[in-house]
MINU-752347 format. One line per field, with one value per residue: residue number from 1; x, y, z of N, C-alpha, C, O in turn; residue in one letter. Coordinates in steps of 0.02 Angstrom, whole numbers, plus 50000, padded with zeros to 5 digits. Layout:
<sites>
n (NUM,...)
n.x (X,...)
n.y (Y,...)
n.z (Z,...)
ca.x (X,...)
ca.y (Y,...)
ca.z (Z,...)
c.x (X,...)
c.y (Y,...)
c.z (Z,...)
o.x (X,...)
o.y (Y,...)
o.z (Z,...)
res (A,...)
</sites>
This chain:
<sites>
n (1,2,3,4,5,6,7,8,9,10,11,12,13,14,15,16,17,18,19,20,21,22,23,24,25,26,27,28,29,30,31,32,33,34,35,36,37,38,39,40,41,42,43,44,45,46,47,48,49,50,51,52,53,54,55,56,57,58,59,60,61,62,63,64,65,66,67,68,69,70,71,72,73,74,75,76,77,78,79,80,81,82,83,84,85,86,87,88,89,90,91,92,93,94,95,96,97,98,99,100,101,102,103,104,105,106,107,108,109,110,111,112,113,114,115,116,117,118,119,120,121,122,123,124,125,126,127,128,129,130,131,132,133,134,135,136,137,138,139,140,141,142,143,144,145,146,147,148,149,150,151,152,153,154,155,156,157,158,159,160,161,162,163,164,165,166,167,168,169,170,171,172,173,174,175,176,177,178,179,180,181,182,183,184,185,186,187,188,189,190,191,192,193,194,195,196,197,198,199,200,201,202,203,204,205,206,207,208,209,210,211,212,213,214,215,216,217,218,219,220,221,222,223,224,225,226,227,228,229,230,231,232,233,234,235,236,237,238,239,240,241,242,243,244,245,246,247,248,249,250,251,252,253,254,255,256,257,258,259,260,261,262,263,264,265,266,267,268,269,270,271,272,273,274,275,276,277,278,279,280,281,282,283,284,285,286,287,288,289,290,291,292,293,294,295,296,297,298)
n.x (54152,54305,54292,54191,54210,54329,54269,54175,54268,54319,54215,54194,54316,54313,54253,54320,54446,54401,54388,54515,54592,54546,54587,54727,54767,54746,54803,54923,54937,54941,54848,54793,54633,54528,54384,54333,54250,54127,54081,54082,53956,53851,53861,53817,53676,53629,53625,53563,53439,53404,53429,53333,53226,53242,53271,53379,53530,53675,53644,53608,53728,53802,53736,53780,53903,53922,53878,53985,54088,54025,54039,54180,54233,54183,54266,54400,54395,54378,54492,54599,54590,54548,54624,54616,54634,54678,54622,54553,54429,54405,54352,54257,54160,54133,54066,53951,53882,53844,53743,53656,53615,53531,53437,53382,53329,53238,53137,53108,53062,53011,53105,53196,53384,53348,53344,53223,53186,53068,53091,53232,53352,53469,53663,53703,53784,53916,53927,54063,54064,54123,54223,54187,54151,54251,54345,54404,54464,54361,54282,54373,54370,54250,54065,54049,54047,54019,54084,54165,54276,54307,54375,54503,54557,54581,54694,54825,54825,54818,54953,55021,54971,55025,55145,55195,55132,55088,55001,55027,55136,55104,55025,55103,55215,55123,55093,55227,55295,55209,55245,55374,55305,55232,55304,55356,55249,55131,54984,54930,54833,54729,54758,54753,54621,54567,54615,54553,54421,54396,54441,54315,54231,54271,54253,54107,54058,54090,54000,53897,53913,53911,53766,53691,53744,53788,53694,53571,53489,53478,53578,53608,53729,53812,53923,54039,54158,54236,54312,54403,54471,54504,54593,54701,54731,54793,54901,54965,55007,55107,55055,55088,55028,54996,55029,54931,54809,54845,54826,54686,54637,54659,54598,54470,54470,54477,54349,54270,54284,54243,54122,54094,54111,54027,53881,53932,53953,54043,54062,53959,53993,54161,54187,54139,54236,54344,54423,54457,54542,54640,54684,54746,54845,54930,54964,55030,55148,55196,55247,55320,55438,55486,55540,55639,55722,55745,55822,55942,55980,56054)
n.y (58302,58291,58162,58125,58189,58095,57995,58037,58066,57959,57877,57965,57947,57797,57760,57845,57770,57639,57641,57697,57605,57514,57568,57583,57442,57451,57529,57450,57389,57441,57513,57679,57715,57838,57840,57806,57858,57837,57729,57716,57814,57719,57627,57676,57696,57583,57512,57584,57538,57409,57396,57465,57366,57252,57250,57201,57218,57152,57099,57199,57257,57160,57168,57317,57297,57182,57281,57359,57300,57250,57394,57409,57305,57325,57461,57434,57330,57423,57503,57420,57313,57408,57496,57639,57784,57771,57895,57982,57862,57856,57986,57999,57893,57943,58037,57992,57896,57994,58042,57947,57901,58015,58012,57881,57910,58002,57931,57828,57843,57979,58081,58204,58242,58215,58053,57968,57819,57713,57621,57598,57468,57508,57506,57404,57440,57418,57399,57391,57323,57366,57432,57546,57655,57703,57852,57905,57784,57713,57785,57757,57627,57575,57560,57547,57502,57370,57390,57506,57426,57317,57393,57454,57322,57283,57356,57300,57179,57187,57244,57126,57032,57097,57094,56960,56856,56744,56803,56948,56974,56935,57037,57166,57134,57131,57281,57343,57297,57238,57190,57111,57025,56951,56871,56782,56708,56755,56837,56980,57070,56996,57005,57155,57172,57100,57192,57320,57278,57227,57366,57424,57362,57396,57522,57541,57466,57576,57696,57622,57629,57758,57794,57679,57672,57795,57918,57878,57894,57943,58048,58127,58205,58158,58066,58201,58209,58116,58006,58066,58102,57982,57950,58054,58016,57871,57926,58006,57917,57865,57755,57653,57556,57546,57715,57759,57743,57834,57939,57949,57948,58066,58159,58111,58167,58316,58333,58296,58375,58495,58489,58497,58620,58699,58807,58901,59027,59050,59059,58943,58898,58910,58851,58707,58686,58653,58512,58489,58576,58565,58428,58458,58568,58458,58374,58463,58523,58389,58338,58446,58416,58296,58329,58446,58330,58241,58331,58343,58223,58215)
n.z (57558,57499,57466,57414,57263,57239,57211,57115,57015,56995,56921,56820,56750,56696,56573,56476,56533,56485,56335,56309,56330,56239,56112,56127,56094,56012,55929,55961,55859,55734,55698,55701,55785,55749,55767,55889,55955,55878,55900,56051,56057,55968,56060,56187,56150,56110,56211,56307,56244,56254,56385,56434,56365,56392,56526,56600,56625,56613,56478,56410,56409,56343,56215,56161,56162,56051,55944,55946,55913,55787,55716,55724,55673,55535,55509,55523,55408,55303,55306,55337,55208,55084,55089,55136,55202,55375,55465,55388,55358,55509,55556,55466,55508,55628,55593,55507,55615,55699,55631,55587,55711,55743,55640,55677,55803,55770,55674,55743,55870,55888,55937,55979,56002,56140,56236,56332,56423,56499,56638,56619,56672,56772,56778,56935,57088,57181,57356,57480,57620,57778,57730,57658,57759,57764,57774,57606,57567,57551,57458,57347,57340,57346,57311,57160,56995,56879,56775,56788,56892,56796,56687,56773,56813,56682,56663,56703,56654,56532,56520,56545,56428,56335,56354,56379,56298,56164,56072,56109,56067,55929,55891,55951,55817,55719,55722,55711,55602,55474,55344,55377,55481,55398,55338,55419,55431,55516,55498,55487,55442,55496,55624,55643,55619,55706,55840,55800,55832,55949,56022,55938,56032,56178,56162,56136,56250,56341,56313,56351,56477,56504,56465,56554,56667,56711,56676,56649,56533,56364,56247,56114,56101,56232,56227,56235,56160,56213,56169,56077,56192,56236,56152,56173,56301,56275,56201,56282,56388,56298,56241,56343,56451,56585,56617,56515,56591,56701,56626,56566,56713,56759,56660,56720,56855,56832,56764,56853,56934,56880,56880,57002,57020,56940,56960,57038,57026,56929,56753,56661,56539,56527,56646,56603,56482,56570,56581,56452,56414,56509,56450,56336,56393,56450,56356,56275,56374,56402,56257,56234,56325,56283,56149,56214,56270,56164,56096,56205,56190,56057)
ca.x (54178,54339,54254,54139,54258,54365,54213,54145,54317,54332,54177,54219,54376,54301,54220,54402,54488,54375,54408,54588,54641,54544,54619,54799,54786,54720,54877,54981,54927,54949,54796,54754,54593,54522,54317,54302,54175,54064,54067,54030,53878,53825,53846,53758,53606,53609,53646,53489,53372,53395,53398,53240,53163,53247,53276,53443,53620,53709,53602,53631,53823,53818,53715,53821,53962,53910,53854,54025,54132,54025,54061,54247,54252,54179,54301,54435,54402,54397,54563,54650,54579,54531,54697,54571,54663,54624,54609,54470,54388,54388,54320,54183,54112,54105,53986,53898,53857,53796,53675,53605,53587,53479,53386,53337,53294,53165,53100,53090,53054,53016,53122,53278,53417,53353,53296,53212,53131,53046,53101,53286,53388,53537,53717,53723,53851,53928,53967,54116,54069,54173,54293,54133,54150,54327,54382,54459,54459,54294,54267,54416,54370,54167,54023,54064,54013,54076,54126,54227,54314,54348,54414,54556,54570,54613,54773,54885,54798,54835,55029,55033,54935,55063,55220,55212,55084,55107,54941,55020,55186,55103,54997,55163,55252,55071,55099,55299,55318,55176,55282,55403,55262,55192,55360,55371,55193,55103,54939,54920,54778,54676,54775,54740,54544,54547,54637,54503,54351,54404,54437,54266,54190,54290,54213,54039,54037,54104,53969,53847,53917,53866,53707,53654,53787,53797,53643,53490,53476,53512,53585,53666,53822,53831,53996,54048,54216,54266,54338,54449,54492,54539,54665,54730,54750,54853,54968,55003,55037,55139,55055,55103,54931,55001,55033,54870,54757,54857,54803,54615,54602,54677,54537,54434,54476,54468,54288,54231,54302,54206,54068,54082,54131,53951,53834,53985,53971,54077,54021,53970,54045,54214,54188,54126,54286,54425,54454,54483,54584,54682,54713,54787,54907,54954,54985,55097,55200,55220,55267,55389,55468,55509,55569,55694,55746,55771,55905,55982,56036,56081)
ca.y (58338,58249,58073,58141,58217,58037,57946,58056,58064,57869,57871,57979,57904,57756,57771,57855,57714,57590,57658,57705,57519,57479,57617,57569,57399,57441,57577,57442,57336,57458,57554,57741,57720,57908,57824,57776,57911,57815,57667,57751,57834,57670,57593,57711,57703,57510,57489,57597,57524,57366,57398,57462,57320,57174,57252,57156,57278,57122,57110,57285,57254,57095,57208,57348,57275,57166,57336,57401,57248,57262,57437,57398,57263,57384,57516,57386,57310,57473,57534,57378,57267,57451,57550,57665,57824,57769,57973,58002,57818,57866,58032,57968,57854,57972,58087,57935,57865,58037,58065,57888,57895,58069,57980,57830,57936,58049,57894,57776,57871,58032,58136,58242,58279,58166,57987,57940,57773,57686,57543,57578,57436,57528,57453,57391,57472,57369,57447,57345,57325,57408,57484,57600,57694,57736,57894,57901,57732,57706,57833,57733,57573,57557,57603,57556,57449,57319,57407,57516,57362,57272,57454,57431,57244,57291,57382,57252,57111,57217,57231,57057,57017,57120,57068,56895,56821,56740,56836,57000,56963,56950,57094,57184,57120,57162,57351,57377,57264,57201,57148,57049,56966,56915,56846,56746,56667,56775,56852,57051,57077,56987,57044,57206,57168,57089,57234,57360,57253,57238,57432,57435,57345,57422,57616,57525,57478,57643,57725,57579,57646,57833,57788,57654,57686,57861,57962,57827,57945,57945,58116,58152,58222,58116,58074,58229,58184,58054,57958,58084,58103,57927,57958,58089,57954,57829,57962,58031,57847,57831,57662,57612,57547,57603,57787,57773,57744,57881,57996,57936,57954,58150,58196,58101,58200,58374,58307,58273,58449,58535,58462,58530,58707,58726,58840,58935,59109,59046,59038,58867,58873,58903,58749,58638,58665,58637,58462,58468,58632,58532,58396,58521,58591,58421,58350,58524,58488,58304,58367,58500,58386,58256,58379,58443,58246,58227,58387,58331,58170,58230)
ca.z (57471,57468,57445,57326,57208,57221,57202,57040,56968,56983,56900,56745,56719,56682,56487,56458,56522,56437,56267,56293,56331,56164,56058,56127,56074,55904,55883,55942,55786,55678,55660,55751,55779,55762,55767,55946,55971,55846,55942,56108,56042,55952,56114,56231,56125,56103,56311,56343,56237,56296,56448,56452,56343,56432,56609,56621,56620,56565,56399,56383,56367,56286,56157,56163,56140,55989,55909,55952,55865,55709,55695,55748,55590,55476,55505,55478,55337,55241,55320,55298,55112,55050,55105,55161,55255,55450,55483,55355,55396,55580,55556,55419,55566,55697,55571,55509,55674,55724,55560,55581,55780,55754,55618,55711,55864,55739,55622,55784,55945,55865,55984,55943,56060,56209,56233,56387,56417,56556,56662,56617,56724,56776,56815,57005,57117,57246,57419,57505,57706,57816,57680,57619,57782,57797,57714,57556,57549,57539,57404,57304,57326,57353,57258,57093,56961,56862,56704,56827,56914,56739,56674,56819,56812,56626,56657,56718,56601,56456,56530,56549,56370,56249,56352,56404,56274,56102,56049,56132,56029,55873,55882,55912,55752,55661,55714,55699,55535,55449,55292,55415,55519,55354,55302,55475,55428,55532,55466,55509,55429,55557,55689,55642,55617,55805,55858,55785,55840,56017,56017,55956,56088,56237,56151,56139,56331,56381,56292,56374,56534,56512,56454,56595,56716,56750,56685,56639,56479,56300,56230,56067,56138,56272,56223,56222,56132,56273,56115,56077,56256,56252,56104,56204,56378,56267,56170,56370,56408,56247,56227,56399,56479,56670,56619,56500,56649,56737,56575,56598,56789,56755,56634,56748,56917,56811,56732,56912,56968,56839,56881,57072,57020,56906,57005,57086,56998,56867,56690,56637,56489,56573,56701,56558,56439,56603,56575,56379,56403,56541,56412,56298,56418,56496,56292,56254,56404,56352,56178,56255,56377,56225,56127,56249,56280,56104,56109,56262,56155,56001)
c.x (54242,54314,54241,54166,54311,54314,54189,54223,54322,54288,54162,54281,54361,54292,54299,54445,54479,54394,54477,54625,54622,54583,54689,54812,54755,54792,54932,54993,54935,54905,54775,54680,54539,54432,54288,54254,54139,54039,54038,53990,53838,53806,53793,53691,53591,53584,53570,53440,53364,53386,53336,53206,53169,53256,53326,53492,53650,53686,53610,53692,53826,53803,53750,53884,53988,53895,53937,54079,54099,54050,54145,54262,54236,54222,54370,54461,54413,54456,54619,54625,54558,54591,54677,54627,54618,54604,54542,54415,54351,54341,54236,54130,54101,54026,53949,53856,53814,53748,53620,53578,53521,53427,53331,53311,53222,53123,53087,53045,53028,53022,53183,53332,53427,53319,53281,53165,53111,53065,53184,53334,53440,53590,53722,53780,53855,53971,53996,54082,54118,54219,54256,54139,54205,54320,54415,54449,54404,54273,54316,54388,54286,54119,54055,54044,54052,54108,54191,54290,54333,54394,54505,54568,54614,54679,54822,54881,54832,54930,55040,55044,54996,55134,55230,55167,55106,55062,54986,55095,55181,55069,55046,55180,55186,55099,55162,55313,55266,55207,55323,55362,55231,55248,55375,55302,55145,55035,54915,54855,54720,54692,54743,54654,54518,54546,54578,54431,54353,54407,54358,54218,54197,54244,54139,54021,54049,54025,53893,53857,53899,53801,53660,53678,53806,53727,53573,53481,53522,53539,53640,53739,53826,53914,54034,54139,54259,54297,54396,54497,54534,54579,54729,54765,54811,54905,54989,55041,55091,55140,55069,55058,54935,54983,54960,54815,54761,54853,54726,54610,54627,54635,54469,54403,54456,54391,54239,54241,54250,54137,54026,54080,54070,53898,53873,53996,54008,54049,54027,54010,54123,54212,54200,54197,54379,54440,54485,54538,54650,54726,54758,54838,54949,54996,55045,55153,55223,55272,55331,55460,55508,55563,55636,55754,55796,55824,55928,56020,56069,56149)
c.y (58322,58188,58091,58161,58146,58000,57971,58059,58000,57868,57904,57961,57837,57720,57800,57795,57647,57595,57677,57646,57507,57521,57602,57494,57407,57491,57524,57400,57355,57507,57620,57741,57806,57881,57803,57803,57869,57753,57681,57771,57768,57637,57608,57690,57647,57513,57505,57560,57451,57360,57411,57422,57279,57196,57209,57195,57215,57108,57164,57290,57214,57144,57273,57332,57236,57227,57374,57346,57254,57325,57450,57350,57296,57421,57466,57361,57368,57504,57468,57316,57340,57514,57618,57730,57831,57821,57973,57945,57848,57960,58023,57938,57874,58027,58034,57925,57925,58053,57998,57891,57931,58050,57930,57862,57960,57977,57838,57791,57943,58104,58168,58279,58199,58112,57952,57879,57731,57627,57540,57537,57473,57492,57444,57418,57430,57398,57375,57359,57350,57459,57550,57659,57729,57790,57876,57842,57681,57734,57791,57658,57524,57590,57588,57501,57385,57335,57454,57467,57348,57334,57440,57368,57251,57296,57340,57174,57126,57222,57166,57024,57050,57117,57006,56863,56818,56813,56924,57017,56990,57004,57159,57196,57170,57257,57388,57357,57207,57150,57079,57003,56924,56841,56788,56702,56694,56810,56929,57072,57066,57000,57107,57209,57160,57145,57280,57344,57264,57323,57452,57418,57360,57492,57582,57521,57540,57695,57699,57632,57716,57830,57768,57662,57754,57900,57923,57856,57908,58015,58113,58152,58192,58085,58109,58242,58160,58010,57986,58097,58038,57903,57995,58048,57919,57867,57984,57968,57816,57760,57622,57594,57585,57669,57812,57791,57814,57946,57987,57965,58051,58177,58181,58148,58272,58366,58322,58357,58496,58541,58498,58629,58733,58751,58887,58989,59091,59042,58976,58856,58874,58844,58708,58635,58642,58590,58450,58531,58580,58463,58415,58524,58527,58379,58395,58509,58428,58301,58409,58466,58347,58265,58401,58364,58221,58288,58375,58280,58172,58268)
c.z (57470,57434,57395,57265,57203,57166,57125,57004,56961,56916,56813,56703,56687,56612,56478,56438,56477,56368,56233,56294,56263,56104,56072,56103,55998,55870,55888,55894,55738,55653,55714,55747,55799,55779,55845,55975,55935,55882,56008,56102,56024,56013,56185,56207,56134,56180,56304,56329,56263,56358,56476,56433,56371,56504,56614,56597,56586,56496,56359,56357,56327,56229,56139,56124,56082,55941,55905,55899,55793,55679,55684,55664,55526,55456,55478,55444,55280,55252,55289,55223,55080,55035,55105,55200,55330,55470,55465,55362,55466,55581,55524,55457,55582,55641,55560,55546,55702,55687,55579,55658,55783,55704,55646,55775,55841,55716,55683,55865,55949,55914,55943,56006,56116,56204,56313,56372,56481,56586,56642,56678,56719,56819,56893,57024,57187,57303,57450,57589,57742,57768,57652,57673,57812,57752,57673,57524,57510,57478,57333,57283,57332,57328,57196,57058,56938,56811,56756,56836,56864,56715,56697,56798,56761,56618,56659,56678,56552,56454,56513,56465,56328,56290,56360,56361,56198,56062,56051,56082,55941,55850,55870,55860,55715,55655,55680,55634,55496,55392,55333,55470,55469,55323,55345,55475,55457,55487,55520,55506,55483,55592,55709,55648,55686,55835,55868,55821,55921,56033,56013,56013,56165,56218,56175,56237,56377,56363,56324,56444,56549,56531,56538,56665,56745,56736,56670,56584,56427,56264,56175,56063,56198,56280,56255,56224,56174,56213,56100,56140,56267,56218,56133,56252,56320,56240,56241,56358,56360,56260,56290,56446,56554,56670,56568,56554,56682,56701,56578,56673,56808,56711,56682,56816,56876,56782,56807,56931,56939,56863,56964,57058,56986,56972,57061,57077,56955,56805,56672,56612,56481,56593,56643,56511,56505,56590,56500,56396,56439,56503,56346,56322,56428,56401,56266,56299,56393,56291,56191,56277,56325,56192,56163,56259,56220,56090,56143,56215,56100,56012)
o.x (54258,54320,54267,54138,54339,54318,54184,54215,54331,54317,54133,54291,54404,54317,54338,54468,54520,54419,54495,54679,54666,54604,54721,54871,54748,54819,54979,55049,54939,54914,54743,54661,54521,54413,54230,54218,54096,53980,53981,53954,53790,53748,53753,53652,53539,53525,53525,53398,53313,53343,53301,53151,53118,53246,53304,53492,53653,53732,53617,53711,53850,53851,53742,53905,54045,53907,53947,54103,54135,54080,54168,54296,54270,54232,54386,54521,54445,54477,54660,54671,54544,54599,54715,54669,54568,54556,54492,54358,54291,54297,54181,54070,54040,53967,53908,53797,53759,53702,53559,53518,53470,53369,53269,53265,53169,53070,53047,53010,53023,52983,53206,53321,53471,53267,53322,53120,53160,53052,53209,53352,53465,53581,53755,53827,53813,54030,53967,54082,54170,54240,54287,54133,54210,54293,54460,54428,54405,54239,54294,54383,54274,54125,54098,54025,54099,54159,54250,54341,54392,54454,54552,54603,54674,54717,54864,54923,54874,54965,55070,55096,55011,55182,55288,55146,55133,55088,54979,55103,55214,55078,55046,55172,55193,55116,55162,55346,55280,55198,55310,55385,55206,55234,55405,55298,55093,55046,54891,54823,54680,54646,54716,54629,54475,54493,54551,54391,54317,54357,54331,54175,54155,54202,54115,53987,54025,54001,53843,53811,53873,53776,53621,53641,53838,53699,53520,53430,53571,53485,53699,53785,53873,53951,54068,54173,54318,54305,54446,54558,54587,54607,54788,54826,54869,54961,55048,55093,55116,55184,55062,55056,54900,54939,54935,54785,54712,54868,54703,54569,54614,54631,54424,54345,54400,54371,54185,54191,54217,54103,53969,54054,54056,53883,53849,54042,54011,53995,54081,54059,54148,54232,54254,54217,54437,54499,54530,54594,54698,54783,54799,54885,55009,55055,55097,55204,55280,55323,55383,55516,55567,55616,55688,55815,55852,55878,55980,56080,56115,56183)
o.y (58345,58175,58081,58143,58147,57985,57929,58051,57984,57861,57878,57963,57820,57666,57753,57773,57614,57544,57676,57637,57493,57493,57607,57481,57372,57490,57526,57375,57319,57539,57607,57771,57822,57922,57786,57776,57851,57736,57664,57754,57756,57618,57574,57665,57640,57516,57464,57543,57438,57325,57384,57417,57249,57151,57161,57204,57221,57107,57172,57315,57226,57163,57280,57351,57240,57210,57416,57369,57263,57323,57492,57367,57294,57427,57464,57355,57362,57536,57467,57282,57323,57556,57659,57701,57862,57810,57968,57965,57861,57972,58035,57948,57870,58041,58022,57936,57914,58082,58003,57883,57908,58067,57931,57830,57949,57969,57795,57755,57970,58151,58154,58328,58158,58111,57917,57878,57719,57576,57483,57570,57477,57461,57490,57423,57417,57415,57320,57417,57346,57516,57598,57715,57768,57783,57835,57839,57636,57696,57796,57636,57465,57651,57630,57451,57357,57304,57437,57465,57363,57324,57424,57370,57237,57261,57343,57129,57088,57209,57154,57001,57016,57139,56991,56817,56865,56860,56960,57075,57028,57023,57195,57252,57226,57288,57436,57397,57147,57089,57019,56952,56870,56786,56742,56659,56669,56805,56927,57091,57107,57019,57120,57251,57190,57163,57286,57389,57305,57340,57484,57456,57347,57512,57599,57557,57551,57728,57735,57671,57731,57849,57804,57659,57762,57917,57951,57824,57870,58042,58100,58120,58224,58085,58084,58270,58179,57956,57950,58100,58037,57849,57978,58042,57940,57846,57971,57963,57761,57720,57561,57635,57630,57692,57867,57845,57850,57999,58040,58010,58085,58237,58222,58162,58288,58424,58351,58392,58532,58593,58515,58677,58792,58718,58905,59017,59142,59011,58949,58821,58843,58793,58680,58577,58626,58599,58409,58510,58560,58447,58379,58494,58536,58361,58373,58485,58423,58269,58404,58480,58365,58234,58376,58361,58196,58266,58405,58288,58132,58287)
o.z (57415,57374,57340,57213,57148,57107,57081,56944,56902,56862,56765,56642,56646,56596,56474,56385,56446,56343,56174,56266,56223,56054,56020,56093,55948,55814,55848,55883,55689,55601,55765,55697,55856,55820,55855,56018,55975,55888,56023,56149,56061,56024,56218,56247,56165,56197,56299,56370,56294,56385,56519,56461,56390,56545,56646,56536,56525,56456,56298,56304,56271,56195,56078,56069,56060,55883,55861,55847,55744,55626,55645,55615,55474,55396,55418,55434,55228,55204,55242,55200,55022,54991,55079,55234,55347,55506,55500,55370,55475,55623,55547,55448,55584,55653,55604,55533,55726,55716,55584,55666,55808,55718,55643,55801,55869,55747,55663,55899,56005,55927,55888,56042,56127,56172,56345,56330,56516,56555,56646,56727,56663,56872,56917,56984,57230,57301,57448,57608,57709,57780,57629,57649,57860,57697,57684,57466,57468,57443,57276,57226,57326,57322,57181,57089,56966,56795,56759,56801,56862,56723,56660,56747,56768,56585,56615,56676,56528,56405,56461,56441,56279,56259,56346,56397,56169,56033,56001,56062,55906,55792,55821,55836,55692,55605,55641,55602,55489,55390,55326,55497,55485,55299,55319,55519,55437,55427,55577,55555,55505,55629,55763,55685,55717,55860,55923,55837,55950,56065,56058,56036,56207,56259,56229,56273,56433,56410,56326,56460,56603,56584,56570,56714,56798,56788,56685,56570,56431,56249,56185,56037,56222,56329,56300,56267,56174,56240,56103,56133,56298,56230,56124,56246,56322,56254,56250,56326,56370,56277,56288,56492,56576,56706,56576,56557,56692,56727,56599,56682,56858,56722,56687,56829,56896,56779,56809,56941,56976,56865,56979,57086,56999,57021,57114,57108,56921,56808,56664,56629,56434,56565,56630,56502,56490,56574,56490,56379,56406,56519,56317,56296,56416,56400,56242,56275,56370,56284,56159,56257,56320,56193,56142,56254,56220,56068,56129,56201,56092,55964)
res (X,X,X,X,X,X,X,X,X,X,X,X,X,X,X,X,X,X,X,X,X,X,X,X,X,X,X,X,X,X,X,X,X,X,X,X,X,X,X,X,X,X,X,X,X,X,X,X,X,X,X,X,X,X,X,X,X,X,X,X,X,X,X,X,X,X,X,X,X,X,X,X,X,X,X,X,X,X,X,X,X,X,X,X,X,X,X,X,X,X,X,X,X,X,X,X,X,X,X,X,X,X,X,X,X,X,X,X,X,X,X,X,X,X,X,X,X,X,X,X,X,X,X,X,X,X,X,X,X,X,X,X,X,X,X,X,X,X,X,X,X,X,X,X,X,X,X,X,X,X,X,X,X,X,X,X,X,X,X,X,X,X,X,X,X,X,X,X,X,X,X,X,X,X,X,X,X,X,X,X,X,X,X,X,X,X,X,X,X,X,X,X,X,X,X,X,X,X,X,X,X,X,X,X,X,X,X,X,X,X,X,X,X,X,X,X,X,X,X,X,X,X,X,X,X,X,X,X,X,X,X,X,X,X,X,X,X,X,X,X,X,X,X,X,X,X,X,X,X,X,X,X,X,X,X,X,X,X,X,X,X,X,X,X,X,X,X,X,X,X,X,X,X,X,X,X,X,X,X,X,X,X,X,X,X,X,X,X,X,X,X,X,X,X,X,X,X,X)
</sites>
């Protein structure tokens, strides 16, 4: 029972963590990306179609990532070049993406809501000999796919990038003081574009993970607001990769827990809202704690 819960929690953490790390990099560069959900939805659809048509999960991931990159670049150009409000642009992209996906499904596949395709190549999961038979450790380390491993490896890589590299310094400079960065000869607009493209790629991979790594089908509601949960994760972590991963893991745990609770006499609507309610509770407690800390310093 506990092994199944742990394994499911890690699976549910993966898409949130991928999108959250992308959003964290984007936020560090100076843009709050509300449109993570649009890239995630697009990546889920593109990933499923390519996985079915080409029979290759790697091609599916590359295609999904490219679709997310295009979404991210378009969003960044509207924000950085046209001075549009980033919140409104992000919400607009979420609405437009949902509408275009619905139109695409009806016009090309004559379906509404759910797309099921034959011969979808799923992401392979790797079992680690010996470790897979050890309770708890097997659930943590064995039976996972390339995106799950990549998401967790990217946590320390992101820490290193932000603190130890010239690119990380430029990214932080572009986010903290674009005018000062420009005076030093840097190009904050290019840096912000790059960070938004990265966020789009990561979110699209998160969406592809949902469609070809978890369920094997596409649904208009497949993201279930995980793009916004990713926002909550890096705000929970205060733009620190390690704490962001903890926030994503908390959501993954409660998401897995609500799946285990279904069918046990508790109304499904109440069970399904559990992970989202816990996110609100945790963020509220963090806000109260931060307010008390500021009051103590004053």
